[in-house]
N, CA, C and O atoms as CSV, one atom per row, in Angstrom:
chain,resi,resn,atom,element,x,y,z
A,1,MET,N,N,-12.776,-16.223,24.465
A,1,MET,CA,C,-13.508,-15.424,23.252
A,1,MET,C,C,-12.339,-14.890,22.115
A,1,MET,O,O,-11.915,-15.464,21.112
A,2,ARG,N,N,-11.981,-13.486,22.720
A,2,ARG,CA,C,-11.578,-12.322,22.277
A,2,ARG,C,C,-9.872,-13.433,21.469
A,2,ARG,O,O,-9.350,-13.562,20.362
A,3,GLU,N,N,-9.664,-13.906,22.740
A,3,GLU,CA,C,-8.093,-14.259,22.227
A,3,GLU,C,C,-8.387,-15.393,21.144
A,3,GLU,O,O,-7.441,-16.178,21.081
A,4,ASN,N,N,-9.136,-15.612,20.520
A,4,ASN,CA,C,-9.480,-16.481,19.760
A,4,ASN,C,C,-9.536,-16.028,18.562
A,4,ASN,O,O,-9.181,-16.823,17.692
A,5,LEU,N,N,-9.939,-14.788,18.163
A,5,LEU,CA,C,-10.227,-13.652,16.854
A,5,LEU,C,C,-8.566,-13.707,16.890
A,5,LEU,O,O,-8.007,-14.041,15.845
A,6,LEU,N,N,-7.988,-13.482,17.723
A,6,LEU,CA,C,-6.105,-13.759,17.032
A,6,LEU,C,C,-5.333,-14.745,16.977
A,6,LEU,O,O,-4.201,-14.657,16.503
A,7,SER,N,N,-5.958,-16.101,17.572
A,7,SER,CA,C,-5.420,-17.047,17.242
A,7,SER,C,C,-4.455,-17.628,16.180
A,7,SER,O,O,-4.629,-17.035,15.115
A,8,LEU,N,N,-3.818,-18.263,16.124
A,8,LEU,CA,C,-2.523,-18.938,14.585
A,8,LEU,C,C,-3.775,-19.047,13.844
A,8,LEU,O,O,-3.995,-18.279,12.907
A,9,ALA,N,N,-4.595,-19.927,14.188
A,9,ALA,CA,C,-5.780,-20.922,13.218
A,9,ALA,C,C,-6.595,-19.597,12.528
A,9,ALA,O,O,-6.938,-19.438,11.357
A,10,ALA,N,N,-6.762,-18.759,13.642
A,10,ALA,CA,C,-7.840,-17.699,12.926
A,10,ALA,C,C,-7.362,-16.658,11.986
A,10,ALA,O,O,-7.952,-15.955,11.165
A,11,THR,N,N,-6.039,-16.770,12.369
A,11,THR,CA,C,-5.087,-15.229,11.552
A,11,THR,C,C,-5.423,-16.663,9.816
A,11,THR,O,O,-5.890,-16.518,8.686
A,12,ARG,N,N,-4.938,-17.670,10.476
A,12,ARG,CA,C,-4.333,-18.108,8.772
A,12,ARG,C,C,-5.930,-18.496,8.127
A,12,ARG,O,O,-5.988,-18.660,6.909
A,13,GLN,N,N,-7.184,-18.635,8.927
A,13,GLN,CA,C,-8.109,-18.453,8.760
A,13,GLN,C,C,-8.413,-17.430,7.457
A,13,GLN,O,O,-8.779,-17.686,6.310
A,14,ARG,N,N,-8.023,-15.844,8.299
A,14,ARG,CA,C,-8.342,-14.802,7.029
A,14,ARG,C,C,-7.819,-14.644,6.144
A,14,ARG,O,O,-8.349,-14.078,5.188
A,15,HIS,N,N,-6.137,-15.242,6.120
A,15,HIS,CA,C,-5.954,-15.213,4.737
A,15,HIS,C,C,-5.907,-16.342,3.591
A,15,HIS,O,O,-5.410,-16.213,2.473
A,16,VAL,N,N,-6.569,-17.530,4.151
A,16,VAL,CA,C,-6.861,-18.962,3.503
A,16,VAL,C,C,-8.119,-18.562,3.151
A,16,VAL,O,O,-8.173,-18.468,1.925
A,17,GLY,N,N,-9.240,-18.262,3.718
A,17,GLY,CA,C,-10.357,-17.908,3.842
A,17,GLY,C,C,-11.122,-19.383,2.844
A,17,GLY,O,O,-11.173,-20.594,3.061
A,18,ARG,N,N,-11.537,-18.645,1.912
A,18,ARG,CA,C,-12.340,-19.742,0.861
A,18,ARG,C,C,-11.576,-19.948,-0.263
A,18,ARG,O,O,-12.105,-20.244,-1.335
A,19,SER,N,N,-10.279,-19.813,-0.119
A,19,SER,CA,C,-9.229,-19.613,-1.218
A,19,SER,C,C,-9.448,-20.736,-2.212
A,19,SER,O,O,-9.306,-21.868,-1.750
A,20,PRO,N,N,-9.723,-20.644,-3.314
A,20,PRO,CA,C,-9.165,-22.017,-4.347
A,20,PRO,C,C,-8.179,-22.385,-4.550
A,20,PRO,O,O,-8.188,-23.441,-5.183
A,21,HIS,N,N,-6.496,-21.713,-4.115
A,21,HIS,CA,C,-5.577,-22.053,-4.381
A,21,HIS,C,C,-4.564,-21.337,-2.754
A,21,HIS,O,O,-3.689,-20.479,-2.641
A,22,PRO,N,N,-5.295,-22.256,-1.743
A,22,PRO,CA,C,-4.307,-21.988,-0.624
A,22,PRO,C,C,-3.254,-21.992,-0.391
A,22,PRO,O,O,-2.750,-21.369,0.544
A,23,GLU,N,N,-2.443,-22.957,-1.478
A,23,GLU,CA,C,-1.426,-23.617,-1.893
A,23,GLU,C,C,-0.184,-22.169,-2.450
A,23,GLU,O,O,1.044,-22.144,-2.378
A,24,ARG,N,N,-0.882,-21.421,-2.828
A,24,ARG,CA,C,0.119,-20.483,-3.586
A,24,ARG,C,C,0.363,-19.416,-1.762
A,24,ARG,O,O,1.389,-18.943,-1.274
A,25,ILE,N,N,-0.854,-19.412,-1.330
A,25,ILE,CA,C,-0.087,-18.210,0.008
A,25,ILE,C,C,0.452,-18.804,0.941
A,25,ILE,O,O,0.067,-19.768,1.601
A,26,ASP,N,N,2.013,-17.776,1.017
A,26,ASP,CA,C,3.150,-18.443,1.807
A,26,ASP,C,C,2.556,-18.218,2.976
A,26,ASP,O,O,1.720,-17.326,3.119
A,27,PRO,N,N,3.002,-19.153,4.087
A,27,PRO,CA,C,2.501,-19.171,5.191
A,27,PRO,C,C,2.799,-18.122,5.813
A,27,PRO,O,O,1.863,-17.518,6.336
A,28,ASP,N,N,4.238,-17.549,5.960
A,28,ASP,CA,C,4.542,-16.219,6.239
A,28,ASP,C,C,3.854,-15.394,6.270
A,28,ASP,O,O,4.005,-14.674,7.258
A,29,THR,N,N,3.031,-15.092,5.550
A,29,THR,CA,C,1.981,-13.806,5.903
A,29,THR,C,C,1.210,-13.942,7.056
A,29,THR,O,O,1.167,-13.088,7.942
A,30,TRP,N,N,0.571,-15.046,7.063
A,30,TRP,CA,C,-0.505,-15.143,8.975
A,30,TRP,C,C,0.566,-15.517,9.813
A,30,TRP,O,O,0.377,-15.017,10.922
A,31,ASP,N,N,1.847,-16.327,9.763
A,31,ASP,CA,C,2.720,-16.255,10.960
A,31,ASP,C,C,3.270,-15.083,11.104
A,31,ASP,O,O,3.888,-14.955,12.162
A,32,GLY,N,N,3.258,-14.106,10.345
A,32,GLY,CA,C,4.075,-12.520,10.205
A,32,GLY,C,C,3.055,-11.579,11.020
A,32,GLY,O,O,3.533,-10.816,11.859
A,33,GLU,N,N,1.884,-11.603,10.838
A,33,GLU,CA,C,0.948,-11.402,11.489
A,33,GLU,C,C,0.135,-11.203,12.731
A,33,GLU,O,O,-0.401,-10.268,13.325
A,34,HIS,N,N,0.340,-13.047,12.913
A,34,HIS,CA,C,0.229,-13.345,14.276
A,34,HIS,C,C,0.905,-12.982,15.419
A,34,HIS,O,O,0.542,-12.729,16.568
A,35,ALA,N,N,2.372,-13.020,14.637
A,35,ALA,CA,C,3.356,-12.489,15.488
A,35,ALA,C,C,2.861,-10.744,15.908
A,35,ALA,O,O,3.065,-10.353,17.057
A,36,PHE,N,N,2.523,-10.247,15.361
A,36,PHE,CA,C,2.151,-8.651,15.493
A,36,PHE,C,C,0.753,-8.562,15.924
A,36,PHE,O,O,0.372,-7.597,16.586
A,37,LEU,N,N,0.079,-9.381,15.635
A,37,LEU,CA,C,-1.491,-8.770,16.372
A,37,LEU,C,C,-1.364,-9.318,17.638
A,37,LEU,O,O,-2.052,-8.736,18.477
A,38,THR,N,N,-0.457,-10.604,18.204
A,38,THR,CA,C,-0.519,-11.176,19.374
A,38,THR,C,C,0.981,-9.959,20.551
A,38,THR,O,O,1.736,-10.272,21.472
A,39,ARG,N,N,0.796,-8.987,20.006
A,39,ARG,CA,C,1.718,-8.006,20.813
A,39,ARG,C,C,0.779,-7.251,21.883
A,39,ARG,O,O,-0.412,-7.025,21.673
A,40,PRO,N,N,1.395,-6.928,22.932
A,40,PRO,CA,C,0.258,-6.839,23.770
A,40,PRO,C,C,-0.583,-5.254,23.918
A,40,PRO,O,O,-0.005,-4.371,24.552
A,41,GLY,N,N,-1.483,-5.068,23.512
A,41,GLY,CA,C,-2.409,-4.293,23.499
A,41,GLY,C,C,-3.293,-4.101,21.890
A,41,GLY,O,O,-4.157,-3.256,21.657
A,42,MET,N,N,-2.840,-5.007,21.066
A,42,MET,CA,C,-3.242,-5.154,19.930
A,42,MET,C,C,-4.468,-5.938,19.928
A,42,MET,O,O,-5.060,-5.898,18.850
A,43,MET,N,N,-5.121,-6.780,21.021
A,43,MET,CA,C,-6.502,-7.009,20.861
A,43,MET,C,C,-7.013,-6.266,20.499
A,43,MET,O,O,-7.554,-6.347,19.396
A,44,ASP,N,N,-7.091,-5.062,21.353
A,44,ASP,CA,C,-8.193,-3.651,21.061
A,44,ASP,C,C,-7.759,-2.978,20.532
A,44,ASP,O,O,-8.322,-2.072,21.148
A,45,ILE,N,N,-6.942,-2.253,19.556
A,45,ILE,CA,C,-6.980,-1.701,18.739
A,45,ILE,C,C,-7.435,-2.156,17.097
A,45,ILE,O,O,-7.882,-1.362,16.269
A,46,GLN,N,N,-7.129,-4.068,16.796
A,46,GLN,CA,C,-8.056,-4.656,16.496
A,46,GLN,C,C,-10.038,-4.157,16.011
A,46,GLN,O,O,-10.773,-3.751,15.111
A,47,LEU,N,N,-9.966,-4.648,17.568
A,47,LEU,CA,C,-11.472,-4.530,17.809
A,47,LEU,C,C,-11.796,-2.859,17.165
A,47,LEU,O,O,-12.473,-2.589,16.173
A,48,GLU,N,N,-11.128,-1.969,18.016
A,48,GLU,CA,C,-11.646,-0.730,17.372
A,48,GLU,C,C,-11.376,-0.385,16.247
A,48,GLU,O,O,-12.183,0.469,15.879
A,49,LEU,N,N,-10.474,-0.668,15.331
A,49,LEU,CA,C,-10.241,-0.801,14.138
A,49,LEU,C,C,-11.718,-1.370,13.304
A,49,LEU,O,O,-12.119,-0.666,12.378
A,50,PHE,N,N,-12.386,-2.460,13.604
A,50,PHE,CA,C,-13.208,-3.492,13.535
A,50,PHE,C,C,-14.351,-2.522,13.415
A,50,PHE,O,O,-14.826,-2.018,12.397
A,51,HIS,N,N,-14.724,-2.355,14.807
A,51,HIS,CA,C,-15.682,-1.661,14.975
A,51,HIS,C,C,-15.523,0.014,14.252
A,51,HIS,O,O,-16.712,0.304,14.127
A,52,ASP,N,N,-14.838,1.060,13.801
A,52,ASP,CA,C,-14.794,1.914,12.837
A,52,ASP,C,C,-15.101,1.761,11.610
A,52,ASP,O,O,-15.279,2.754,10.904
A,53,TYR,N,N,-15.236,0.354,11.060
A,53,TYR,CA,C,-15.561,0.127,9.486
A,53,TYR,C,C,-16.935,0.737,8.817
A,53,TYR,O,O,-17.367,1.168,7.748
A,54,ARG,N,N,-17.379,0.444,10.359
A,54,ARG,CA,C,-19.197,1.501,9.980
A,54,ARG,C,C,-18.997,2.435,9.408
A,54,ARG,O,O,-19.595,2.427,8.332
A,55,THR,N,N,-18.363,3.396,9.598
A,55,THR,CA,C,-17.901,4.466,8.704
A,55,THR,C,C,-17.774,4.754,7.449
A,55,THR,O,O,-17.963,5.770,6.781
A,56,HIS,N,N,-17.360,3.508,7.193
A,56,HIS,CA,C,-16.792,3.449,5.946
A,56,HIS,C,C,-18.525,3.563,4.469
A,56,HIS,O,O,-18.883,4.143,3.444
A,57,VAL,N,N,-18.916,2.626,5.382
A,57,VAL,CA,C,-20.110,2.189,4.672
A,57,VAL,C,C,-21.307,3.574,4.794
A,57,VAL,O,O,-22.228,3.574,3.977
A,58,ALA,N,N,-21.234,4.612,5.744
A,58,ALA,CA,C,-21.441,5.714,5.605
A,58,ALA,C,C,-20.719,6.641,4.804
A,58,ALA,O,O,-21.123,7.802,4.752
A,59,ALA,N,N,-19.559,6.240,4.081
A,59,ALA,CA,C,-19.203,7.756,3.849
A,59,ALA,C,C,-19.371,6.919,1.534
A,59,ALA,O,O,-19.075,7.536,0.510
A,60,TYR,N,N,-19.898,5.530,1.657
A,60,TYR,CA,C,-20.057,5.285,0.409
A,60,TYR,C,C,-20.668,6.432,-0.457
A,60,TYR,O,O,-20.408,6.606,-1.648
A,61,PRO,N,N,-21.498,7.175,0.284
A,61,PRO,CA,C,-22.465,8.037,-1.086
A,61,PRO,C,C,-21.569,9.181,-1.395
A,61,PRO,O,O,-21.815,9.696,-2.485
A,62,ARG,N,N,-20.734,9.640,-0.820
A,62,ARG,CA,C,-20.055,10.704,-1.060
A,62,ARG,C,C,-18.830,10.001,-2.259
A,62,ARG,O,O,-18.644,10.584,-3.327
A,63,TRP,N,N,-18.106,8.775,-1.928
A,63,TRP,CA,C,-17.699,8.431,-2.804
A,63,TRP,C,C,-17.492,7.882,-4.187
A,63,TRP,O,O,-16.509,7.677,-4.900
A,64,GLN,N,N,-19.226,7.667,-4.331
A,64,GLN,CA,C,-19.873,6.715,-5.336
A,64,GLN,C,C,-20.502,8.177,-6.021
A,64,GLN,O,O,-21.118,7.907,-7.052
A,65,ALA,N,N,-20.501,9.167,-5.809
A,65,ALA,CA,C,-20.875,10.783,-6.200
A,65,ALA,C,C,-19.560,11.521,-6.425
A,65,ALA,O,O,-19.685,12.710,-6.720
A,66,TYR,N,N,-18.165,10.973,-6.330
A,66,TYR,CA,C,-16.779,11.374,-6.400
A,66,TYR,C,C,-16.803,10.879,-8.040
A,66,TYR,O,O,-16.907,11.625,-9.014
A,67,LEU,N,N,-16.648,9.085,-8.042
A,67,LEU,CA,C,-16.617,8.615,-9.016
A,67,LEU,C,C,-17.463,8.951,-10.128
A,67,LEU,O,O,-16.920,9.120,-11.219
A,68,ARG,N,N,-18.694,9.072,-10.021
A,68,ARG,CA,C,-19.884,9.246,-11.131
A,68,ARG,C,C,-19.710,10.441,-11.687
A,68,ARG,O,O,-20.084,10.748,-12.819
A,69,GLU,N,N,-18.852,11.497,-10.517
A,69,GLU,CA,C,-18.849,12.384,-11.825
A,69,GLU,C,C,-17.705,13.026,-12.103
A,69,GLU,O,O,-17.790,14.019,-12.825
A,70,ARG,N,N,-16.194,12.551,-11.525
A,70,ARG,CA,C,-14.924,12.821,-12.288
A,70,ARG,C,C,-14.948,11.290,-12.891
A,70,ARG,O,O,-14.795,11.622,-14.067
A,71,GLN,N,N,-15.006,10.242,-12.928
A,71,GLN,CA,C,-14.593,9.560,-14.057
A,71,GLN,C,C,-13.334,8.960,-13.799
A,71,GLN,O,O,-13.049,8.410,-14.863
A,72,PRO,N,N,-12.288,8.725,-12.872
A,72,PRO,CA,C,-11.567,8.851,-12.544
A,72,PRO,C,C,-11.131,7.506,-13.736
A,72,PRO,O,O,-11.977,6.841,-14.334
A,73,PRO,N,N,-9.622,7.334,-13.876
A,73,PRO,CA,C,-9.598,5.771,-14.897
A,73,PRO,C,C,-9.154,4.941,-13.300
A,73,PRO,O,O,-8.672,5.397,-12.263
A,74,THR,N,N,-9.642,3.337,-13.764
A,74,THR,CA,C,-10.222,2.894,-12.506
A,74,THR,C,C,-9.917,1.133,-12.845
A,74,THR,O,O,-10.679,0.604,-13.655
A,75,LEU,N,N,-8.978,0.409,-12.309
A,75,LEU,CA,C,-8.831,-0.320,-12.573
A,75,LEU,C,C,-9.080,-1.440,-10.828
A,75,LEU,O,O,-8.548,-1.221,-9.739
A,76,VAL,N,N,-9.854,-2.341,-11.124
A,76,VAL,CA,C,-10.482,-3.303,-10.172
A,76,VAL,C,C,-9.958,-4.540,-10.119
A,76,VAL,O,O,-9.912,-5.009,-11.256
A,77,VAL,N,N,-9.479,-5.388,-9.177
A,77,VAL,CA,C,-9.081,-6.640,-9.544
A,77,VAL,C,C,-9.157,-7.193,-7.883
A,77,VAL,O,O,-8.507,-6.913,-6.876
A,78,TRP,N,N,-10.255,-8.084,-8.158
A,78,TRP,CA,C,-10.939,-8.520,-7.261
A,78,TRP,C,C,-10.800,-10.093,-6.722
A,78,TRP,O,O,-11.485,-10.778,-7.483
A,79,GLY,N,N,-10.377,-10.661,-6.030
A,79,GLY,CA,C,-10.935,-11.869,-6.038
A,79,GLY,C,C,-12.566,-12.476,-5.260
A,79,GLY,O,O,-13.349,-12.111,-4.383
A,80,LYS,N,N,-12.434,-13.413,-6.079
A,80,LYS,CA,C,-14.376,-13.702,-6.602
A,80,LYS,C,C,-14.799,-14.488,-5.467
A,80,LYS,O,O,-15.972,-14.795,-5.255
A,81,HIS,N,N,-13.546,-14.893,-4.542
A,81,HIS,CA,C,-13.709,-15.651,-3.321
A,81,HIS,C,C,-13.609,-15.174,-2.272
A,81,HIS,O,O,-13.530,-15.906,-1.286
A,82,ASP,N,N,-13.575,-13.556,-2.136
A,82,ASP,CA,C,-13.312,-12.911,-1.370
A,82,ASP,C,C,-14.715,-12.918,0.017
A,82,ASP,O,O,-15.894,-12.622,-0.180
A,83,PRO,N,N,-14.104,-13.336,1.316
A,83,PRO,CA,C,-15.232,-13.723,2.373
A,83,PRO,C,C,-15.679,-11.872,2.771
A,83,PRO,O,O,-16.879,-11.644,2.930
A,84,SER,N,N,-15.122,-11.208,2.845
A,84,SER,CA,C,-14.868,-9.882,3.269
A,84,SER,C,C,-15.316,-8.914,2.193
A,84,SER,O,O,-16.132,-8.082,2.589
A,85,PHE,N,N,-15.050,-8.857,1.235
A,85,PHE,CA,C,-15.655,-8.025,0.083
A,85,PHE,C,C,-16.604,-8.702,-1.068
A,85,PHE,O,O,-16.310,-9.666,-1.774
A,86,THR,N,N,-17.383,-8.217,-1.071
A,86,THR,CA,C,-18.257,-9.193,-1.843
A,86,THR,C,C,-18.124,-9.058,-3.865
A,86,THR,O,O,-17.276,-8.283,-4.307
A,87,VAL,N,N,-18.892,-9.749,-4.726
A,87,VAL,CA,C,-18.152,-9.435,-6.352
A,87,VAL,C,C,-19.182,-8.556,-6.460
A,87,VAL,O,O,-19.063,-8.128,-7.608
A,88,ALA,N,N,-20.190,-7.987,-5.924
A,88,ALA,CA,C,-21.076,-7.256,-5.565
A,88,ALA,C,C,-20.236,-5.773,-5.477
A,88,ALA,O,O,-20.551,-4.847,-6.224
A,89,GLY,N,N,-19.190,-5.656,-4.536
A,89,GLY,CA,C,-18.976,-4.577,-4.272
A,89,GLY,C,C,-17.827,-3.909,-5.430
A,89,GLY,O,O,-17.447,-2.741,-5.511
A,90,ALA,N,N,-17.389,-5.235,-6.375
A,90,ALA,CA,C,-16.703,-5.065,-7.402
A,90,ALA,C,C,-17.176,-4.110,-8.315
A,90,ALA,O,O,-16.950,-2.902,-8.390
A,91,VAL,N,N,-18.047,-5.044,-9.169
A,91,VAL,CA,C,-19.442,-4.583,-10.090
A,91,VAL,C,C,-19.369,-2.978,-9.911
A,91,VAL,O,O,-18.919,-2.095,-10.642
A,92,ALA,N,N,-20.018,-2.955,-8.592
A,92,ALA,CA,C,-20.741,-1.670,-8.301
A,92,ALA,C,C,-19.598,-0.510,-9.032
A,92,ALA,O,O,-20.001,0.607,-9.357
A,93,TYR,N,N,-18.265,-0.897,-9.220
A,93,TYR,CA,C,-17.198,0.154,-9.275
A,93,TYR,C,C,-17.632,0.394,-10.797
A,93,TYR,O,O,-17.277,1.523,-11.137
A,94,GLY,N,N,-18.285,-0.298,-11.826
A,94,GLY,CA,C,-18.636,-0.144,-12.835
A,94,GLY,C,C,-19.690,0.345,-13.340
A,94,GLY,O,O,-19.926,0.639,-14.512
A,95,ASP,N,N,-20.770,0.483,-11.781
A,95,ASP,CA,C,-21.546,1.179,-12.180
A,95,ASP,C,C,-21.540,2.544,-12.633
A,95,ASP,O,O,-22.050,3.097,-13.608
A,96,ASP,N,N,-20.545,3.107,-11.285
A,96,ASP,CA,C,-20.311,4.229,-10.919
A,96,ASP,C,C,-19.222,5.035,-12.230
A,96,ASP,O,O,-19.391,6.251,-12.319
A,97,VAL,N,N,-18.301,4.492,-13.071
A,97,VAL,CA,C,-17.213,4.484,-13.764
A,97,VAL,C,C,-17.878,4.000,-15.134
A,97,VAL,O,O,-17.963,2.778,-15.250
A,98,ALA,N,N,-18.164,4.459,-15.759
A,98,ALA,CA,C,-18.291,3.969,-17.138
A,98,ALA,C,C,-17.144,3.178,-17.904
A,98,ALA,O,O,-17.497,2.252,-18.634
A,99,THR,N,N,-15.787,3.485,-17.784
A,99,THR,CA,C,-14.797,2.914,-18.503
A,99,THR,C,C,-14.180,1.933,-17.275
A,99,THR,O,O,-13.326,1.134,-17.662
A,100,ALA,N,N,-14.428,1.910,-16.208
A,100,ALA,CA,C,-13.545,0.831,-15.329
A,100,ALA,C,C,-13.110,-0.107,-15.852
A,100,ALA,O,O,-13.648,-0.211,-16.954
A,101,GLU,N,N,-12.120,-1.201,-15.606
A,101,GLU,CA,C,-11.935,-2.449,-15.357
A,101,GLU,C,C,-12.087,-3.047,-14.433
A,101,GLU,O,O,-11.569,-2.844,-13.335
A,102,VAL,N,N,-12.996,-4.074,-14.804
A,102,VAL,CA,C,-13.125,-4.681,-13.533
A,102,VAL,C,C,-12.869,-6.201,-13.835
A,102,VAL,O,O,-13.429,-6.589,-14.861
A,103,HIS,N,N,-12.132,-7.149,-13.147
A,103,HIS,CA,C,-11.388,-8.138,-13.067
A,103,HIS,C,C,-11.767,-8.979,-12.372
A,103,HIS,O,O,-11.002,-8.832,-11.420
A,104,LEU,N,N,-12.491,-9.900,-12.084
A,104,LEU,CA,C,-12.909,-10.871,-10.957
A,104,LEU,C,C,-11.744,-11.963,-11.187
A,104,LEU,O,O,-11.472,-12.143,-12.374
A,105,LEU,N,N,-11.181,-12.543,-10.472
A,105,LEU,CA,C,-9.860,-13.102,-10.098
A,105,LEU,C,C,-10.177,-14.617,-9.415
A,105,LEU,O,O,-10.780,-14.420,-8.360
A,106,ASP,N,N,-10.037,-15.627,-9.584
A,106,ASP,CA,C,-10.217,-16.903,-9.037
A,106,ASP,C,C,-9.359,-16.632,-7.699
A,106,ASP,O,O,-8.563,-17.566,-7.800
A,107,ALA,N,N,-9.191,-16.317,-7.138
A,107,ALA,CA,C,-8.631,-16.093,-5.539
A,107,ALA,C,C,-9.561,-15.384,-4.864
A,107,ALA,O,O,-10.633,-14.852,-5.154
A,108,GLY,N,N,-8.694,-15.538,-3.596
A,108,GLY,CA,C,-9.699,-15.096,-1.875
A,108,GLY,C,C,-8.982,-13.540,-1.713
A,108,GLY,O,O,-8.401,-12.906,-2.594
A,109,HIS,N,N,-9.178,-13.219,-0.551
A,109,HIS,CA,C,-9.382,-11.706,0.326
A,109,HIS,C,C,-8.308,-11.465,-0.158
A,109,HIS,O,O,-8.270,-10.408,-0.789
A,110,PHE,N,N,-6.662,-12.505,-0.073
A,110,PHE,CA,C,-5.440,-11.608,-0.848
A,110,PHE,C,C,-5.011,-12.340,-1.842
A,110,PHE,O,O,-4.191,-13.257,-1.863
A,111,ALA,N,N,-5.947,-11.616,-3.069
A,111,ALA,CA,C,-5.610,-12.019,-4.587
A,111,ALA,C,C,-4.345,-12.039,-4.801
A,111,ALA,O,O,-3.950,-13.079,-5.328
A,112,LEU,N,N,-3.196,-10.884,-4.472
A,112,LEU,CA,C,-2.181,-10.692,-4.854
A,112,LEU,C,C,-1.452,-11.575,-4.117
A,112,LEU,O,O,-0.362,-11.056,-4.360
A,113,ASP,N,N,-1.141,-12.625,-3.311
A,113,ASP,CA,C,-0.716,-13.270,-2.964
A,113,ASP,C,C,-0.985,-14.877,-3.778
A,113,ASP,O,O,-0.392,-15.955,-3.811
A,114,GLU,N,N,-1.953,-14.423,-4.242
A,114,GLU,CA,C,-2.062,-15.841,-5.326
A,114,GLU,C,C,-2.293,-15.501,-6.357
A,114,GLU,O,O,-2.816,-16.416,-6.993
A,115,ALA,N,N,-2.161,-14.466,-7.003
A,115,ALA,CA,C,-2.416,-14.138,-8.364
A,115,ALA,C,C,-1.264,-13.289,-8.821
A,115,ALA,O,O,-1.655,-12.716,-9.838
A,116,ALA,N,N,0.115,-12.897,-8.518
A,116,ALA,CA,C,0.807,-11.887,-8.053
A,116,ALA,C,C,1.405,-11.529,-10.253
A,116,ALA,O,O,1.669,-10.484,-10.848
A,117,PRO,N,N,1.373,-12.735,-10.635
A,117,PRO,CA,C,1.623,-12.279,-11.944
A,117,PRO,C,C,0.552,-11.754,-13.045
A,117,PRO,O,O,0.840,-11.062,-14.022
A,118,GLN,N,N,-0.739,-12.218,-12.694
A,118,GLN,CA,C,-1.769,-11.947,-13.380
A,118,GLN,C,C,-1.992,-10.542,-12.939
A,118,GLN,O,O,-1.882,-9.623,-13.750
A,119,ILE,N,N,-2.276,-10.349,-11.784
A,119,ILE,CA,C,-2.317,-8.734,-11.464
A,119,ILE,C,C,-1.319,-7.692,-12.316
A,119,ILE,O,O,-1.556,-6.782,-13.112
A,120,ALA,N,N,-0.020,-8.295,-11.735
A,120,ALA,CA,C,0.801,-7.432,-12.530
A,120,ALA,C,C,0.440,-7.276,-14.502
A,120,ALA,O,O,0.450,-6.225,-15.143
A,121,ASP,N,N,0.231,-8.321,-14.900
A,121,ASP,CA,C,-0.372,-7.808,-15.751
A,121,ASP,C,C,-1.231,-7.227,-16.387
A,121,ASP,O,O,-1.292,-6.749,-17.519
A,122,LEU,N,N,-2.276,-7.361,-15.064
A,122,LEU,CA,C,-3.546,-6.594,-15.351
A,122,LEU,C,C,-2.918,-4.756,-15.109
A,122,LEU,O,O,-3.435,-3.830,-15.734
A,123,ILE,N,N,-1.966,-4.587,-14.288
A,123,ILE,CA,C,-1.759,-3.276,-14.125
A,123,ILE,C,C,-0.986,-2.967,-15.215
A,123,ILE,O,O,-1.535,-1.965,-15.672
A,124,ARG,N,N,-0.106,-3.208,-15.858
A,124,ARG,CA,C,0.406,-3.002,-16.836
A,124,ARG,C,C,0.117,-2.652,-18.331
A,124,ARG,O,O,0.435,-1.706,-19.052
A,125,SER,N,N,-0.780,-4.054,-18.549
A,125,SER,CA,C,-2.490,-3.303,-19.707
A,125,SER,C,C,-3.222,-2.023,-19.297
A,125,SER,O,O,-3.628,-1.142,-20.055
A,126,PHE,N,N,-3.331,-2.081,-17.809
A,126,PHE,CA,C,-3.985,-0.734,-17.611
A,126,PHE,C,C,-3.326,0.229,-18.661
A,126,PHE,O,O,-3.758,0.744,-19.693
A,127,PHE,N,N,-1.722,0.293,-17.800
A,127,PHE,CA,C,-1.322,1.579,-17.511
A,127,PHE,C,C,-0.901,1.700,-19.268
A,127,PHE,O,O,-1.023,2.842,-19.712
A,128,ALA,N,N,-0.485,0.764,-20.146
A,128,ALA,CA,C,0.089,0.656,-21.430
A,128,ALA,C,C,-1.387,1.225,-22.172
A,128,ALA,O,O,-1.104,1.878,-23.176
A,129,HIS,N,N,-2.341,1.170,-22.018
A,129,HIS,CA,C,-3.416,1.214,-23.016
A,129,HIS,C,C,-3.872,2.857,-22.406
A,129,HIS,O,O,-4.990,3.189,-22.801
A,130,ARG,N,N,-3.490,3.418,-21.926
A,130,ARG,CA,C,-3.422,4.703,-21.000
A,130,ARG,C,C,-2.174,5.524,-21.649
A,130,ARG,O,O,-2.642,6.515,-22.208
A,131,GLY,N,N,-0.871,5.479,-21.770
A,131,GLY,CA,C,0.174,5.669,-22.380
A,131,GLY,C,C,1.065,5.959,-21.503
A,131,GLY,O,O,1.935,6.804,-21.714
A,132,CYS,N,N,0.937,5.168,-20.202
A,132,CYS,CA,C,1.922,5.897,-19.066
A,132,CYS,C,C,2.957,4.621,-19.157
A,132,CYS,O,O,3.977,4.603,-18.468
């Protein structure tokens, strides 16, 4: 069962997921990840990392307080079809940072693989509006 988590099919699924544009995702991304993940000892490392994600949730109140207090320039670019991180998580940045730019793209978890030109434009625009 543990080995199924790192199968080529499971690795591909992590990249493609519910993407509306799976054809835009280069198969080398999951082939390369699969080669890395199937090295000796990687299963245990990945399971430990996944288990540690729970500590992130415990830190959310500190991060949110920082964002509310400091109001840093914030650009959020999010794949609205991401099975791992919900749209509500993206929108929450706007709740904490009044001037946050939140963009929900027609993409999955690896939005940059699907919408690189659009994301590049958003980044350029974000910096241009700030005189950078």
